[in-house]
N, CA, C and O of each residue as an XYZ file, in Angstrom:
288
protein
N      49.379    196.659    271.635
C      49.968    196.021    270.570
C      49.803    196.698    269.377
O      48.743    197.271    269.125
N      50.827    196.690    268.549
C      50.866    197.364    267.306
C      50.669    196.462    266.109
O      51.367    195.454    266.002
N      49.804    196.753    265.250
C      49.559    195.709    264.059
C      49.544    196.701    262.779
O      49.390    197.922    262.820
N      49.728    195.946    261.708
C      49.550    196.571    260.431
C      48.648    195.850    259.645
O      48.652    194.620    259.614
N      47.762    196.651    258.916
C      46.888    196.128    258.019
C      46.530    196.923    256.806
O      46.349    198.140    256.770
N      46.445    195.978    255.707
C      46.380    196.742    254.488
C      44.781    196.847    254.135
O      44.037    195.866    254.162
N      44.412    198.008    253.841
C      42.957    198.188    253.477
C      43.026    198.613    251.988
O      43.907    199.281    251.447
N      41.715    197.993    251.351
C      41.459    198.273    249.965
C      40.895    199.832    249.973
O      40.502    200.365    251.011
N      40.903    200.419    248.833
C      40.447    201.759    248.718
C      39.020    202.166    249.194
O      38.762    203.250    249.716
N      38.162    201.209    248.964
C      36.817    201.423    249.518
C      36.601    201.402    250.993
O      35.815    202.157    251.564
N      37.371    200.460    251.609
C      37.477    200.253    253.019
C      38.192    201.670    253.791
O      37.737    202.180    254.815
N      39.324    202.124    253.093
C      39.857    203.285    253.533
C      39.006    204.480    253.390
O      39.038    205.326    254.283
N      38.241    204.640    252.349
C      37.271    205.724    252.269
C      36.191    205.533    253.382
O      35.810    206.548    253.965
N      35.750    204.519    253.672
C      34.656    204.224    254.682
C      35.217    204.595    255.947
O      34.593    205.376    256.665
N      36.362    204.110    256.316
C      37.063    204.322    257.504
C      37.308    205.857    257.696
O      37.040    206.296    258.815
N      37.750    206.675    256.818
C      37.998    208.085    256.732
C      36.818    208.858    257.092
O      36.833    209.724    257.966
N      35.676    208.495    256.325
C      34.461    209.285    256.503
C      33.882    208.961    257.960
O      33.341    209.858    258.607
N      33.994    207.774    258.418
C      33.374    207.449    259.617
C      34.165    208.189    260.735
O      33.567    208.760    261.647
N      35.495    208.167    260.647
C      36.376    208.934    261.624
C      35.875    210.297    261.688
O      35.566    210.817    262.760
N      35.779    210.929    260.489
C      35.513    212.400    260.357
C      34.152    212.644    261.072
O      33.989    213.520    261.921
N      33.148    211.741    260.624
C      31.797    211.963    261.250
C      31.823    212.015    262.829
O      31.357    212.945    263.487
N      32.384    210.981    263.305
C      32.676    210.793    264.729
C      33.579    211.730    265.408
O      33.576    211.766    266.639
N      34.392    212.532    264.689
C      35.408    213.381    265.105
C      36.367    212.622    266.020
O      36.651    213.010    267.153
N      36.838    211.532    265.461
C      37.946    210.679    266.334
C      38.948    210.125    265.234
O      38.820    210.306    264.023
N      39.871    209.486    265.801
C      40.888    208.794    264.898
C      40.412    207.599    264.157
O      39.379    206.993    264.443
N      41.224    207.291    263.185
C      40.819    206.060    262.399
C      41.058    204.674    263.278
O      40.347    203.669    263.254
N      42.242    204.899    264.049
C      42.614    203.726    264.973
C      41.458    203.644    266.032
O      41.230    202.510    266.454
N      40.726    204.627    266.506
C      39.707    204.530    267.577
C      38.492    203.927    266.772
O      37.794    203.143    267.416
N      38.162    204.149    265.573
C      37.049    203.571    264.759
C      37.476    202.114    264.543
O      36.594    201.261    264.631
N      38.640    201.763    264.290
C      39.037    200.300    263.926
C      39.030    199.618    265.365
O      38.582    198.471    265.377
N      39.402    200.078    266.426
C      39.298    199.406    267.728
C      37.919    198.997    268.121
O      37.548    197.885    268.494
N      37.147    200.212    267.957
C      35.631    199.999    268.463
C      34.968    198.992    267.487
O      34.241    198.107    267.938
N      35.191    199.102    266.245
C      34.485    198.256    265.270
C      34.990    196.770    265.404
O      34.186    195.850    265.251
N      36.206    196.549    265.664
C      36.838    195.177    265.728
C      36.331    194.711    267.048
O      35.889    193.562    267.085
N      36.325    195.417    268.129
C      35.763    194.872    269.456
C      34.280    194.487    269.305
O      33.858    193.458    269.834
N      33.528    195.260    268.628
C      32.064    195.073    268.489
C      31.877    193.723    267.617
O      31.127    192.829    268.010
N      32.605    193.632    266.409
C      32.401    192.466    265.582
C      32.859    191.231    266.224
O      32.189    190.203    266.122
N      34.065    191.272    266.941
C      34.469    189.958    267.473
C      33.580    189.676    268.768
O      33.310    188.496    268.990
N      33.184    190.477    269.488
C      32.262    190.191    270.679
C      30.943    189.610    269.965
O      30.410    188.643    270.508
N      30.490    190.026    269.020
C      29.267    189.530    268.403
C      29.582    188.036    267.917
O      28.845    187.103    268.234
N      30.590    187.891    267.220
C      30.947    186.517    266.896
C      30.991    185.578    267.962
O      30.326    184.542    267.977
N      31.905    186.000    268.999
C      32.059    185.191    270.107
C      30.810    184.741    270.904
O      30.643    183.652    271.454
N      29.921    185.857    270.850
C      28.575    185.522    271.526
C      27.704    184.510    270.783
O      26.985    183.690    271.354
N      27.840    184.648    269.360
C      26.933    183.867    268.625
C      27.522    182.396    268.514
O      26.785    181.498    268.106
N      28.812    182.141    268.864
C      29.274    180.989    268.937
C      29.742    180.444    270.309
O      30.596    179.572    270.476
N      29.045    181.099    271.259
C      29.437    180.744    272.736
C      28.596    179.437    273.079
O      27.440    179.262    272.695
N      29.301    178.575    273.824
C      28.828    177.205    274.184
C      27.970    177.427    275.473
O      28.549    177.672    276.531
N      26.604    177.349    275.416
C      25.696    177.474    276.647
C      25.812    175.857    277.111
O      26.133    174.894    276.415
N      25.439    175.901    278.528
C      25.563    174.482    279.164
C      24.876    173.405    278.360
O      25.425    172.323    278.153
N      23.595    173.722    277.879
C      22.907    172.739    277.310
C      23.759    172.169    276.041
O      23.979    170.976    275.834
N      24.213    173.312    275.196
C      24.951    172.896    273.994
C      26.204    171.869    274.251
O      26.577    171.079    273.385
N      26.769    171.968    275.460
C      28.061    171.370    275.702
C      27.581    169.784    275.845
O      28.408    168.886    275.686
N      26.281    169.519    276.137
C      25.917    167.960    276.266
C      24.900    167.651    275.362
O      24.316    166.568    275.405
N      24.621    168.599    274.475
C      23.431    168.110    273.599
C      23.460    166.902    272.714
O      22.484    166.228    272.385
N      24.781    166.709    272.353
C      25.012    165.362    271.567
C      24.743    164.070    272.436
O      24.584    162.975    271.895
N      24.701    164.239    273.765
C      24.528    163.150    274.553
C      23.006    162.885    274.867
O      22.592    161.875    275.436
N      22.229    163.936    274.418
C      20.742    163.798    274.876
C      20.112    163.590    273.557
O      20.495    164.122    272.515
N      19.110    162.769    273.679
C      18.025    162.495    272.603
C      16.850    163.519    272.751
O      16.896    164.517    273.471
N      15.789    163.136    271.971
C      14.655    164.008    272.166
C      14.053    163.809    273.460
O      13.485    164.764    273.991
N      14.108    162.620    274.069
C      13.636    162.355    275.440
C      14.521    162.972    276.532
O      14.048    163.220    277.641
N      15.713    163.204    276.247
C      16.615    163.963    277.036
C      17.669    162.966    277.882
O      18.620    163.442    278.502
N      17.443    161.805    277.844
C      18.394    160.971    278.519
C      19.009    159.700    277.997
O      19.849    159.099    278.666
N      18.625    159.296    276.865
C      18.920    158.015    276.172
C      20.449    157.727    276.165
O      20.853    156.643    276.587
N      21.333    158.695    275.683
C      22.680    158.425    275.555
C      23.668    158.716    276.884
O      24.881    158.505    276.886
N      22.927    159.219    277.959
C      23.833    159.415    279.251
C      24.461    158.330    279.626
O      23.895    157.252    279.443
N      25.632    158.364    280.170
C      26.489    157.219    280.703
C      25.795    156.611    281.899
O      25.214    157.415    282.628
N      25.752    155.319    282.234
C      25.033    154.724    283.317
C      25.448    155.289    284.579
O      24.656    155.271    285.522
N      26.653    155.810    284.709
C      27.094    156.448    286.026
C      26.244    157.799    286.269
O      26.260    158.292    287.396
N      25.649    158.286    285.439
C      24.898    159.568    285.684
C      23.407    159.307    285.997
O      22.656    158.807    285.160
N      23.014    159.661    287.225
C      21.658    159.489    287.624
C      20.636    159.805    286.618
O      20.861    160.816    285.952
N      19.564    159.155    286.367
C      18.470    159.509    285.411
C      17.347    160.032    286.181
O      16.310    160.280    285.565
N      17.403    160.243    287.488
C      16.317    160.700    288.158
C      16.307    162.245    288.367
O      15.372    162.781    288.962
């Protein structure tokens, strides 16, 4: 997929220097950086099993569970 993004001068400079140091293209730096950033954000906001039901549990662990769910 092709995209167009406008970068400020400072970001352009950082991107150019990074690509030069890594001896790669600016596009490769952008793809790698974006993948790493998005993966980190998704991992930080990932719903783990407990978090999906945390609002149903109190400190004791069972107070708000519906009656149809076994408490044993």
